[in-house]
Structure formats: structure tokens, C-alpha cells
C-alpha positions in Angstrom: -39.7 -16.2 -25.3 -37.9 -12.6 -25.1 -37.9 -8.9 -26.9 -34.5 -9.2 -27.7 -31.0 -10.6 -26.5 -28.8 -7.4 -28.1 -29.3 -5.3 -24.8 -27.5 -5.7 -21.2 -29.6 -6.5 -18.6 -30.5 -9.0 -15.7 -33.4 -10.6 -18.3 -30.8 -11.4 -21.1 -28.2 -13.2 -18.8 -31.0 -15.1 -17.0 -32.6 -16.5 -20.0 -29.4 -17.4 -22.0 -28.3 -19.4 -18.7 -31.4 -21.2 -18.1 -31.4 -22.1 -22.0 -27.5 -23.3 -21.5 -29.0 -25.2 -18.3 -31.3 -27.0 -19.9 -29.5 -27.8 -22.9 -28.2 -30.7 -21.5 -31.2 -32.7 -21.6 -33.5 -30.5 -23.6 -33.9 -29.4 -27.3 -34.1 -25.9 -26.2 -34.8 -22.4 -28.8 -34.6 -19.0 -27.7 -37.7 -16.5 -29.3 -36.6 -12.5 -29.8 -39.2 -10.7 -31.5 -35.8 -9.2 -32.9 -32.5 -8.7 -33.5 -30.7 -5.6 -33.8 -26.8 -6.7 -33.3 -24.9 -9.2 -34.7 -23.9 -11.1 -31.2 -25.1 -10.9 -27.5 -23.5 -8.8 -25.2 -23.2 -12.5 -23.1 -22.0 -15.8 -23.5 -24.9 -18.2 -25.3 -24.1 -22.1 -25.4 -23.7 -23.1 -28.6 -26.2 -26.2 -28.6 -29.3 -23.1 -27.8 -30.9 -22.6 -31.1 -31.7 -18.5 -31.2 -35.0 -17.4 -33.5 -35.2 -13.8 -34.3 -38.7 -12.8 -35.5 -37.3 -9.6 -37.1 -34.0 -8.9 -38.5 -33.3 -5.3 -37.9 -30.0 -5.2 -38.9 -29.5 -3.1 -42.6 -26.1 -4.8 -43.3 -28.5 -8.2 -42.7 -29.3 -10.1 -46.0 -32.8 -10.9 -44.0 -33.2 -7.2 -43.6 -36.8 -6.4 -42.1 -36.8 -3.0 -42.3 -38.5 -2.2 -45.7 -41.3 -3.9 -44.7 -43.7 -1.2 -43.7 -45.2 -3.6 -40.8 -42.0 -3.0 -38.9 -42.8 0.7 -38.5 -46.4 0.2 -37.2 -47.5 0.1 -34.0 -48.6 -3.3 -32.8 -52.3 -4.6 -32.7 -52.4 -7.2 -29.8 -49.0 -6.5 -27.8 -49.7 -4.5 -25.0 -47.3 -1.6 -25.7 -45.7 1.0 -22.9 -47.7 4.3 -23.4 -45.7 7.3 -24.6 -43.6 5.7 -27.1 -43.0 7.7 -30.1 -41.9 4.8 -32.1 -42.4 1.3 -32.3 -39.2 -0.9 -30.5 -41.6 -4.2 -31.0 -43.5 -3.7 -34.7 -46.5 -5.0 -36.1 -44.1 -6.8 -38.1 -42.7 -9.1 -35.4 -46.5 -9.3 -33.4 -47.8 -11.1 -36.5 -44.7 -13.2 -36.6 -44.7 -14.0 -32.7 -48.9 -14.9 -33.4 -47.7 -17.1 -36.3 -45.0 -18.8 -34.0 -46.9 -19.7 -31.4 -50.0 -21.0 -33.2 -47.7 -23.4 -35.0 -45.0 -24.7 -33.0 -44.3 -28.0 -31.9 -42.7 -27.3 -28.4 -43.7 -29.0 -25.6 -43.1 -25.4 -23.2 -43.2 -22.4 -24.4 -41.9 -19.8 -21.6 -42.5 -16.2 -21.4 -39.5 -14.2 -20.5 -41.4 -11.0 -21.1 -44.8 -10.1 -19.3 -46.0 -8.1 -22.8 -45.1 -11.7 -24.6 -46.7 -13.2 -21.5 -50.2 -11.6 -22.7 -49.9 -13.0 -26.2 -49.1 -16.6 -25.0 -51.7 -16.6 -22.3 -54.1 -16.0 -25.3 -52.5 -18.5 -27.6 -54.6 -22.0 -29.1 -51.1 -23.8 -28.6 -51.9 -27.0 -26.5 -48.4 -26.9 -25.3 -47.5 -26.1 -21.4 -47.4 -22.0 -21.1 -45.0 -20.3 -18.4 -44.0 -17.2 -17.8 -41.4 -15.9 -16.0 -41.2 -12.9 -13.7 -37.9 -11.5 -13.5 -39.5 -8.2 -11.5 -41.9 -7.6 -9.2 -45.6 -7.7 -11.0 -47.3 -5.2 -8.5 -45.0 -2.2 -10.0 -45.8 -2.5 -13.5 -47.6 0.3 -15.1 -51.7 0.1 -14.3 -53.1 -1.3 -18.0 -50.4 -4.6 -17.8 -51.2 -5.4 -14.4 -55.0 -5.5 -15.2 -54.4 -7.6 -18.5 -52.0 -9.9 -16.8 -54.3 -9.9 -13.1 -57.6 -10.5 -14.5 -56.4 -12.3 -17.5 -53.3 -13.3 -18.5 -51.9 -15.2 -15.7 -55.3 -17.4 -15.2 -54.6 -18.6 -18.6 -51.2 -19.9 -17.9 -50.0 -23.9 -16.6 -47.4 -22.0 -14.6 -45.6 -18.6 -13.0 -42.3 -18.6 -12.0 -41.1 -15.6 -9.2 -37.6 -14.7 -7.8 -38.0 -15.0 -4.5 -40.6 -16.3 -1.6 -41.6 -12.8 -0.8 -42.8 -12.7 -4.5 -44.8 -15.9 -4.5 -46.8 -14.3 -1.4 -46.9 -11.0 -3.2 -48.4 -11.9 -6.3 -50.6 -14.8 -4.4 -52.3 -11.9 -3.0 -52.7 -9.7 -6.1 -53.6 -12.6 -8.1 -55.4 -15.2 -5.6 -56.6 -17.3 -8.5 -53.0 -18.3 -9.2 -51.9 -18.8 -6.2 -51.3 -22.8 -7.2 -49.4 -22.4 -10.1 -46.8 -19.9 -8.8 -43.5 -21.1 -8.2 -40.0 -19.9 -6.6 -37.2 -20.4 -9.7 -33.8 -17.8 -8.5 -32.2 -17.0 -11.7 -29.4 -19.3 -13.2 -25.6 -17.9 -12.6 -23.0 -20.2 -13.9 -19.4 -20.1 -12.8 -17.7 -18.4 -15.7 -14.4 -19.7 -14.5 -11.2 -17.8 -13.9 -9.5 -15.9 -11.2 -11.2 -15.7 -7.8 -10.2 -13.2 -5.1 -7.7 -13.7 -3.0 -9.0 -10.6 -0.7 -5.7 -8.7 -0.7 -6.9 -6.0 -2.8 -7.7 -2.8 -1.6 -10.8 -2.5 -3.8 -14.8 -2.8 -3.3 -16.5 -3.2 -5.9 -20.1 -3.0 -7.4 -22.0 -2.7 -10.7 -25.4 -1.8 -12.3 -27.4 0.2 -14.1 -27.0 4.0 -13.1 -30.9 4.4 -12.1 -31.7 6.3 -8.6 -33.2 2.7 -7.1 -30.0 1.3 -7.7 -28.8 3.8 -5.0 -25.2 4.3 -5.9 -24.9 7.6 -4.2 -26.5 6.3 -1.5 -23.0 4.0 -1.7 -20.7 7.0 -2.6 -21.8 8.9 0.2 -21.1 5.5 2.3 -17.4 5.3 1.0 -16.7 8.9 2.1 -17.2 7.7 5.5 -14.8 4.8 4.8 -12.3 6.5 3.2 -12.0 8.9 6.1 -10.5 5.7 7.9 -9.2 4.2 5.3 -8.0 6.0 2.6 -5.6 3.7 0.9 -8.7 1.8 -0.1 -10.8 2.5 -3.6 -14.2 1.7 -4.6 -15.2 1.0 -8.3 -18.4 1.3 -10.0 -19.0 -0.3 -13.1 -22.1 0.2 -15.3 -23.8 2.7 -17.1 -26.9 4.8 -17.7 -28.6 7.7 -17.0 -27.5 8.7 -13.6 -24.1 8.7 -14.5 -23.4 12.5 -14.6 -25.1 13.3 -11.4 -23.0 10.3 -9.9 -19.7 11.9 -11.3 -20.7 15.4 -9.7 -21.3 13.5 -6.4 -18.0 12.3 -6.3 -16.5 15.5 -7.2 -18.2 17.4 -4.7 -17.0 14.9 -2.3 -13.8 15.2 -3.2 -13.4 11.4 -3.9 -11.9 11.2 -7.6 -9.0 9.8 -6.5 -10.8 7.0 -4.1 -14.4 6.4 -6.7 -14.2 5.3 -10.2 -17.2 5.1 -12.3 -15.6 1.7 -14.2 -17.9 1.9 -17.4 -19.4 -0.5 -18.5 -17.3 -4.0 -18.6 -17.5 -7.9 -20.4 -17.5 -9.7 -18.8 -17.9 -8.1 -15.3 -17.2 -10.9 -13.3 -13.6 -10.8 -14.7 -13.2 -7.2 -13.0 -14.9 -8.5 -9.8 -11.9 -10.6 -8.9 -9.8 -7.6 -8.8 -12.2 -6.7 -5.9 -12.2 -7.8 -2.3 -15.5 -6.8 -1.2 -19.1 -6.6 -3.1 -21.3 -3.9 -2.1 -25.3 -3.9 -3.4 -26.9 -0.6 -2.3 -30.1 -1.2 -3.8 -33.2 -0.3 -2.7 -35.4 -2.2 -4.3 -34.0 -5.3 -6.1 -36.0 -8.6 -7.9 -33.0 -10.7 -7.4 -29.2 -9.3 -8.1 -27.5 -11.2 -10.6 -24.6 -8.7 -10.0 -24.6 -10.5 -6.4 -24.2 -14.2 -7.1 -21.9 -13.0 -10.2 -19.5 -11.8 -7.4 -20.0 -14.5 -4.7 -18.7 -17.0 -7.6 -15.1 -15.1 -7.6 -15.2 -15.5 -3.5 -16.4 -11.8 -2.4 -18.4 -11.2 0.9 -21.7 -9.4 0.3 -22.5 -5.7 1.9 -26.0 -5.3 0.9 -29.3 -3.2 1.6 -31.9 -5.3 3.2 -34.6 -4.5 0.0 -36.9 -6.0 -1.5 -36.4 -9.2 -2.2 -33.3 -10.2 -3.3 -30.4 -10.3 -0.9 -31.9 -11.9 1.7 -32.7 -14.9 -0.3 -28.9 -15.2 -1.8 -26.8 -14.4 1.1 -27.2 -15.5 4.9 -25.9 -12.7 7.1 -23.2 -13.1 9.3 -21.9 -16.1 7.2 -21.6 -15.0 3.5 -22.0 -11.1 3.7 -23.8 -8.6 5.6 -27.5 -6.7 5.1 -27.9 -3.6 6.2 -31.2 -1.9 6.9 -32.6 -0.7 3.6 -31.8 3.1 3.0 -29.2 3.4 6.3 -25.9 4.6 4.6 -24.8 5.0 7.8 -25.1 1.6 8.6 -23.2 0.4 4.8 -20.1 2.5 5.8 -20.1 0.7 9.1 -20.2 -2.9 7.6 -17.4 -1.7 4.7 -15.3 -0.7 7.3 -15.7 -3.9 9.3 -14.8 -6.1 6.8 -12.1 -3.9 5.9 -10.9 -4.1 9.6 -11.2 -8.2 9.6 -9.2 -9.9 7.4 -9.8 -13.4 8.5 -13.5 -12.5 8.9 -13.5 -11.1 5.2 -11.5 -13.8 3.9 -13.8 -16.6 5.8 -17.0 -14.9 4.0 -15.3 -15.0 0.7 -14.7 -18.8 0.7 -18.5 -19.4 1.9 -19.7 -17.0 -1.1 -18.3 -19.8 -3.2 -20.0 -22.0 -2.0 -23.3 -20.2 -1.9 -23.2 -19.6 -5.4 -23.6 -22.8 -6.2 -27.4 -23.0 -5.3 -27.8 -21.0 -8.9 -25.4 -23.2 -10.5 -26.4 -24.9 -14.0 -27.2 -28.0 -12.2 -29.5 -26.9 -9.3 -31.1 -24.4 -11.6 -31.9 -27.0 -14.8 -33.5 -29.7 -11.7 -35.9 -26.7 -10.5 -37.1 -25.7 -13.7 -37.8 -29.5 -14.4 -39.5 -29.9 -11.1 -41.5 -27.0 -11.9 -42.5 -27.9 -15.3 -43.6 -32.0 -13.7 -46.1 -30.5 -11.8 -47.3 -28.2 -14.2 -48.0 -31.1 -16.8 -49.8 -33.2 -14.0 -52.1 -29.8 -12.9 -52.5 -29.6 -16.4 -54.0 -33.0 -17.0 -56.1 -32.7 -13.5 -57.3 -29.2 -14.7 -58.0 -30.1 -18.1 -61.2 -32.6 -16.9 -62.6 -30.3 -14.4 -65.5 -28.0 -15.3 -65.2 -24.8 -16.0 -68.2 -23.4 -16.6 -71.1 -23.1 -14.4 -74.7 -22.4 -14.2 -76.1 -20.2 -11.3 -79.5 -19.1 -10.0 -80.7 -17.3 -6.9 -83.1 -19.3 -4.8 -86.0 -17.9 -3.2 -84.7 -17.1 0.3 -81.4 -15.3 -1.9 -78.6 -18.2 -1.5 -77.1 -18.9 -5.2 -76.6 -22.3 -6.4 -74.0 -22.9 -8.6 -74.3 -26.0 -11.0 -71.0 -27.6 -12.6 -71.4 -28.3 -16.1 -69.2 -31.7 -17.4 -66.7 -31.0 -19.9 -63.9 -32.8 -21.3 -64.0 -36.4 -22.1 -66.1 -36.7 -18.9 -70.2 -37.3 -18.7 -70.4 -36.6 -15.2 -69.0 -34.0 -12.5 -66.3 -36.0 -11.0 -66.4 -36.2 -7.1 -64.7 -34.6 -4.1 -64.5 -31.0 -5.9 -65.3 -28.0 -3.8 -66.4 -24.6 -4.8 -63.8 -21.6 -4.3 -65.1 -18.0 -3.8 -62.1 -15.8 -3.7 -62.0 -12.0 -3.1 -61.2 -10.2 -6.3 -58.8 -7.6 -4.2 -57.2 -10.7 -2.1 -57.8 -8.7 1.0 -59.7 -11.2 2.5 -59.4 -15.1 3.2 -61.3 -17.6 0.3 -64.2 -19.3 1.3 -65.0 -22.9 0.5 -68.1 -25.0 -0.4 -68.2 -28.7 -1.2 -70.6 -29.7 -4.1 -72.6 -32.2 -4.0 -73.3 -34.1 -7.3 -71.8 -31.2 -9.0 -74.2 -28.6 -7.1 -72.6 -25.7 -4.5 -74.7 -23.6 -2.5 -73.8 -20.2 -1.5 -75.8 -19.0 1.8 -77.2 -15.2 1.7 -76.6 -15.2 5.5 -73.0 -15.0 6.7 -70.7 -16.7 3.5 -69.4 -13.8 1.9 -68.0 -10.3 3.4 -68.9 -7.3 1.3 -66.9 -7.7 -2.3 -66.8 -8.8 -5.4 -65.9 -12.7 -5.4 -64.8 -14.6 -8.2 -65.8 -18.1 -8.5 -63.8 -21.6 -9.4 -63.7 -25.1 -8.9 -60.7 -27.3 -6.7 -59.8 -30.9 -7.1 -58.9 -33.3 -4.5 -55.3 -32.7 -5.6 -55.4 -28.6 -5.2 -55.4 -27.8 -8.4 -57.8 -24.8 -9.1 -59.8 -23.8 -12.5 -62.0 -20.3 -12.2 -65.4 -20.7 -13.6 -66.9 -19.1 -16.5 -70.9 -18.7 -16.6 -73.2 -20.4 -17.9 -76.9 -19.5 -17.6 -77.7 -17.0 -14.8 -81.5 -17.0 -13.3 -82.0 -13.8 -11.2 -85.6 -13.5 -11.8 -85.9 -13.6 -7.8 -84.2 -10.8 -7.9 -86.1 -8.5 -10.2 -89.2 -7.8 -7.6 -87.2 -9.7 -4.2 -89.9 -11.0 -2.6 -87.7 -11.0 1.0 -88.7 -7.6 3.0 -86.5 -5.7 5.1 -84.5 -7.2 7.4 -84.1 -6.5 11.2 -80.9 -7.7 11.2 -79.4 -5.1 8.4 -79.0 -6.1 4.2 -77.3 -9.0 3.2 -77.5 -10.0 -0.7 -76.1 -11.8 -3.3 -75.9 -11.1 -7.1 -74.1 -13.5 -9.6 -73.1 -11.7 -12.9 -70.5 -12.4 -15.8 -66.9 -10.1 -15.8 -67.2 -8.5 -18.9 -63.9 -9.0 -20.3 -63.2 -12.3 -19.6 -66.7 -14.1 -19.2 -65.6 -15.5 -15.6 -68.6 -16.0 -13.1 -68.5 -13.3 -10.0 -70.6 -13.1 -7.2 -71.5 -9.4 -5.6 -72.4 -9.2 -2.1 -73.2 -6.8 -0.6 -73.4 -6.7 3.3 -74.7 -3.7 5.5 -75.4 -3.7 9.2 -78.1 -0.3 8.3 -79.0 -0.1 4.8 -81.6 2.3 2.9 -83.0 0.8 -0.3 -84.3 3.4 -2.7 -87.3 1.7 -4.1 -89.0 4.8 -6.2 -88.0 8.0 -7.6 -90.3 10.4 -9.1 -89.7 13.7 -10.8 -92.4 16.1 -10.5 -92.1 19.5 -12.2 -90.9 21.3 -9.3 -89.8 18.3 -6.6 -88.2 15.0 -6.8 -90.2 12.8 -4.4 -87.7 9.5 -2.8 -89.2 6.5 -1.3 -87.0 3.9 0.6 -86.7 0.9 2.7 -85.1 0.9 6.2 -82.8 -2.7 7.0 -81.7 -1.8 10.0 -84.8 -2.9 12.0 -85.7 0.8 12.9 -88.7 2.7 12.2 -88.4 5.7 10.6 -89.7 8.6 13.2 -90.9 11.8 13.2 -87.7 13.8 13.1 -85.9 12.2 10.8 -84.8 14.3 7.9 -82.9 13.0 4.4 -79.8 15.3 4.1 -77.7 16.5 0.3 -74.2 16.3 1.5 -72.1 18.3 -1.4 -69.4 16.2 -2.0 -66.7 18.7 -2.1 -67.6 20.5 0.8 -68.9 18.4 3.5 -70.3 21.3 5.9 -72.7 22.5 3.2 -75.8 20.3 4.3 -79.5 20.5 2.9 -82.1 19.2 5.0 -85.8 17.6 4.0 -88.2 15.9 6.8 -89.2 12.9 5.8 -93.1 13.2 4.7 -94.2 10.1 5.4 -93.5 6.7 7.8 -94.8 3.1 6.6 -93.0 0.7 9.2 -89.4 0.0 7.7 -90.9 2.7 4.9 -90.2 6.2 4.4 -90.9 9.1 1.6 -89.4 12.5 1.6 -89.8 15.7 -1.2 -86.9 17.6 -2.3 -87.8 20.9 -4.0 -85.9 21.8 -7.0 -85.9 25.2 -6.1 -83.7 24.5 -2.7 -80.7 22.7 -5.0 -80.9 26.0 -7.2 -80.4 28.1 -4.8 -77.4 26.6 -3.4 -76.2 25.8 -6.8 -72.5 28.1 -6.6 -70.6 26.5 -9.3 -70.7 25.4 -13.0 -71.0 21.6 -11.3 -72.5 20.4 -8.0 -72.8 16.7 -6.6 -75.1 16.2 -3.8 -75.2 12.5 -1.7 -78.4 11.6 -0.3 -78.7 10.0 3.4 -80.8 9.6 5.8 -81.0 11.3 9.2 -82.3 9.8 11.9 -83.2 12.1 15.2 -80.5 9.7 17.1 -77.9 7.5 15.1 -75.7 7.9 12.2 -76.6 9.1 9.1 -77.1 5.9 6.2 -76.5 6.5 2.4 -79.6 6.0 0.3 -78.6 3.6 -2.0 -80.0 0.5 -4.6 -79.2 -3.4 -3.9 -81.8 -5.1 -3.7 -82.4 -5.5 -7.0 -80.8 -8.0 -10.3 -79.3 -4.9 -11.8 -75.5 -5.0 -11.5 -74.9 -1.3 -12.1 -77.9 1.1 -11.4 -76.3 4.0 -12.8 -77.2 2.9 -16.5 -80.1 1.5 -15.9 -82.4 3.7 -13.8 -82.4 7.4 -15.3 -84.6 9.9 -14.6 -86.0 13.3 -16.5 -83.6 16.0 -16.0 -85.8 19.1 -15.1 -84.5 22.8 -15.9 -85.3 26.0 -13.8 -84.3 29.4 -13.8 -82.0 31.0 -11.4 -81.1 34.4 -10.8 -77.9 35.8 -11.1 -76.2 39.6 -10.6 -75.2 41.1 -13.5 -73.0 43.9 -11.7 -71.8 40.7 -9.9 -70.1 39.5 -12.8 -67.1 41.2 -12.2 -66.9 39.4 -8.4 -64.9 36.2 -6.9 -65.8 32.3 -6.9 -68.1 30.2 -8.4 -71.4 32.3 -8.8 -69.3 35.3 -10.4 -67.3 32.6 -12.5 -71.3 31.3 -13.9 -72.1 35.2 -14.6 -69.1 35.4 -16.1 -69.5 33.0 -18.4 -73.5 33.3 -18.8 -72.8 37.2 -19.6 -69.9 37.2 -21.6 -70.0 40.1 -24.2 -73.4 40.5 -23.9 -75.4 44.0 -22.7 -77.3 42.6 -19.9 -79.8 44.2 -17.5 -79.2 44.3 -13.7 -80.5 41.0 -13.3 -80.8 38.3 -15.9 -81.1 34.4 -15.1 -78.9 31.4 -15.2 -80.5 27.8 -16.6 -79.5 25.3 -14.0 -79.9 21.5 -14.8 -80.8 19.1 -12.0 -79.6 15.5 -12.6 -81.3 12.6 -10.0 -78.8 9.6 -10.5 -77.4 6.5 -9.0 -73.2 6.4 -8.6 -71.2 4.0 -9.4 -71.2 2.5 -6.3 -75.3 2.3 -6.7 -75.8 5.5 -4.3 -78.3 8.1 -4.9 -77.2 11.5 -5.5 -78.4 15.3 -7.5 -75.8 16.7 -9.7 -77.1 20.3 -10.9 -75.1 21.8 -14.0 -75.3 25.4 -15.5 -76.6 25.1 -18.8 
């Protein structure tokens, strides 16, 4: 499935090429969300059927432009921000959802990350495969979140173009690591004449965008021309950088040596006129044009960018890799191949052999192997439990009990519980199941952070767990006392969007747990427990540190201590007196008589988000404002001007300041003062 086949791009060619390769043994259909021109820019195998879900050709009998839904934005298709009109319409979306619900296909493949979001949520029993032709880590934040947190986890297989991207995506979404496979683009040999290596022409091609680095190639060729004025550079393509590239060519006096040739179809016929191909890209997920040039017998000079070129050519055998961004090295490599004809021709012959790795036959075999693995995984995973009940035990350990699913009445043997850091920064942690139950120790098991839980089969297939019943009663009024070795606590919870089972682990060598906040008419009373094993002694202070200006610190002495427990009082007038701007935030720390300060937080609780639950009164105090100061500068003056604007006031007036005790999203205690 693609957005359309009506534009030039690597995704279109890769999709059509693979479809043609698979047509030898399978019935293949390309589903496009829209059709805006009669023919694709690239040849398509006659055996491949194309289904266009909306037809926007005005001369077509099937024209959909008269349907009002053809001009509405889609409801579920994740549309790019700041688009003024829908390229993919609500009509196309509705027809796609109908197709996904009704198709009898065995395998449905998305070649577009936005379509992948809808495919993942579809109820069909077919295998669901996403082909990533780019680098998911650079997608816009909203799309990344949809893919990483939900869509990818519902798929049976995900293909990427290179081993490096497999590692990257596995790090970003650890829970799908076992279903990511490398599938380079399929690049068939179009036939026709190959280069004999005798022409004095260097060729390249691509869309004229900054990351393609054609400006760097022009600079490099200026150096080449100094030694080889009889050689030319031909750049095929078009794009937004065209005017800037032409200006660069003229500024460097290269208009007789460097030519912008415009788009060419097929471009491989033009490559055959050259003797060297250059890929100057600073970022290239794969680089179809590189293989296309190699099918014409051209050696390649390429920037060693992530990740495509190094996975296509072998340095010194069929081409040369130069350091990323090094224009001088690119010029030197071109000169090297120009000046060594024997090496240039030998590399060209090897390039022909290298290109065979990406031919239809090997490409179809790779895809079929991926589907076979996905089917085997599907058969195992559908019988794995997908739900677990959780209980926090009296000692703080978490018990995870699997709920049988599928056709099984019992949980299969040999399963393991896997805990994965949702940020992908820490190694996964595994525990064995015994009779369907696993235990996560409170001490020494999970590092600080949020962990997502899954189940792993004996074959190594993984399935995310959703939350069933959850008993965190013991955390509502925890019986365990402040520890001598710091804080370790586990809190299981249901992820809000997907319902998946997660555990929040908090690990602190030194910790202050806020146990009480009482707001009086003129002061706030704070009580807390120390979890670092040291008693709070006379001389310790509670410090309020200004969030924007860390040099501004208010200190309040500890009023009483009782073992690891202590209390202090924060006078409201002190906060009001230091209120200089319309809004101030003060973070609360304990500042011991000796040692580093420690944040005051609330972790020992069954409440996942204390900032939503623990709410306190917001007393209001008056603060004197000097009327004459309203003409001055700074925060106090701005407050005064806001209060006194347009009024006749005495020499001295008052501002009303509200004091708001609260827990931050990180469950840390703070005060906010706000001018009313």
C-alpha cells in the first residue's frame, strides 16, 4: 500500500520493483490511496494489479473530486502538521479502512508510515508488514509516537533497508526487536547499453534538497576541473535547491563543466553515458540511484553517510567511500578514478556483479523468508498470553500472573517475563515464569525508570502484556519503614493509550519522601521521611531554590526531628517578599548540615501521578507595591504596571499573590507564587 504511484521517488520505484519480483510466484496488488495521473513515472510489471482507492483525474469516468469527502481531512490517518489541504482525503481514508476490513489477502504490506498506523489497527487476520524506506527516528514527533508506542507492536514484521537501521529501530522500540528484518530495495537491471568507461563524464542524480549535498559535489568538482578541465559533471533531477545550485555553478565559473540536466526517465540510460557515479548525500537510507548506476557498470564515489552506501558498495572493490562531509576527499576520490583508467574499469565490472544482489530474484527470496518467519511467529504468538494480573506484595515485590489465552486452557511452559526500558537506554531484564507466575524483586532488579512488560516464548518470540487486574493495596499505606540503603519501590500501572502493563521503578541512594503537607493561614507545614539511613540533625535546612535563578535560595530550619522523620515550616510572607515576577517556581530540597542537598518527592504511594491527586489550598497574601516604581524596569516594575495601569493610586498600594504548593509531574514538591 502506498499513497500513490504518481510521483518520482525511491518508495515508488522500490514498491513497484518488489511487486514485479514477487509476481513470478504470487498474485500481487498495489493499493494506492489516490490516482492523479494516467501512468506511473516508472515501469510496472503487467502482472501486478493496481487498485486506486480515489481517482482525482478530472477526465476520468471514475472521478471522485465531486464527492465532498474528497476535500475533507482524514479522521484517523495521521496528517502532517501545517497542511492547508488534504493530499490524502477523508474519502481515501474511508475506502482504505473498508479495504483493510474486507480484503482476502494473505499478507498486507504498508510502504508508508502513515498508512502503517491504520494497517496496525485493522482487525484483519492477514499478516501485517511495514516496509520502512526511511529512518523512523527522524519522523515528526506525533508520527513517531503513534508508531513506536502502538502501531509497530501490532505488526507481524517490519523491514528496514540496512543492518544499522535495524539496530537503531530496535533500540528505539525494544519490544519489536524480534520482528525487524533487513530488506534492501529491489533494483532490477533495466537492460540496455552499459558504460564502457571511456567518456569523460561524471554523473549523479537525485532530488535537489540540501541533504543530498549537490552543492558539496559542485565545490569538489571545481577542484577536479583544475586538474582535468576536459571532464564534465552531469546532475540529473529537480527540486527546491535548483536555483541555488545554478547560482553556485555560475559563481565558481563552472557553467561549461557542470550541467543540471533535469529529470530523466529512465535515468539509467543517462548513467550509461558516464564513467563515474558520485553519491554526495549527507543522509541516505539506501540510495536506489547507486545500484541503478552500478547496473550500468559505473564505479561509485560516495560519502560514507548513514546508512545506505556502505551497505551497497565495498570500498576499494566497486567504489570508494569518503568521510562524511569531506569535500576535498570527494574530489580526491574522483581524481583517483579519472587518473587510473585500469582501476576505474575494474571497479565498473565489479559494480555490475554487486548490483545482482539487489535483482528481483534475490529480493523476492529475502521477502519470502521474512514472511515465512512472520507466519511462524504469528502461529506461536497468537497462543501466548497477552494479559497479566499484577499484585504488589507486602515486601514490595511485584507478582505477575499470566492469564491464558487462545485455545489453551493453561499457560504454556518455558515462558519468560521480559521487562524493557521504555526509553531503550537500559538492557532488558528477564525472569522465569513458574506455573504462569513471575516475581519482580523490589530490590536490585529494575533500574530507575519506566519498564514495559512482555512475555517471551521458548522460540524467542515476544508479545507485549496488557494489564488485567492490579492490586497495589499495600502501597496505599506502605508498611515498610524508611530504608537504610536508600529507596527502591515498584509501582505497576496500565499505560493509558494502549492498556499495556508497565512498572515504574524508583531507585534513589538518598531520598526524602513527603508524608504530609498542611497549609495554614500564614505558613505551610511539611513533614517528610529520610530514606538515606542518616538521621536529620540540628542544623539541617529545607531550601526553596528558584527554578529560573538557582542563585536565589530561601532557607528554612528543620523544626523537629524524630529518627528519620522531620518537619519544617515555610512562612508564606517569606515567599511573597521574594515574589519579583508574575510567576515564580521554588523547588524544595533538604540541605543537610553536611552533604549534598536532596529533592523532596512523593514516590512511596500507589498514586502514579501525585500532581493530579494531591491538591492543596492556595492562600492569598498581600504584597506592598511602590506606586512610583511602576515606571522602572524589571519584574517588580512590570507587576506594578499591570496592577496600577490606568488608575490613580496612592504612593503605596498592594499586590495580591497566591501561593500554590504542588507536586510536579516528576512527583517533586514545589511552590508556585502567582500575581493575581
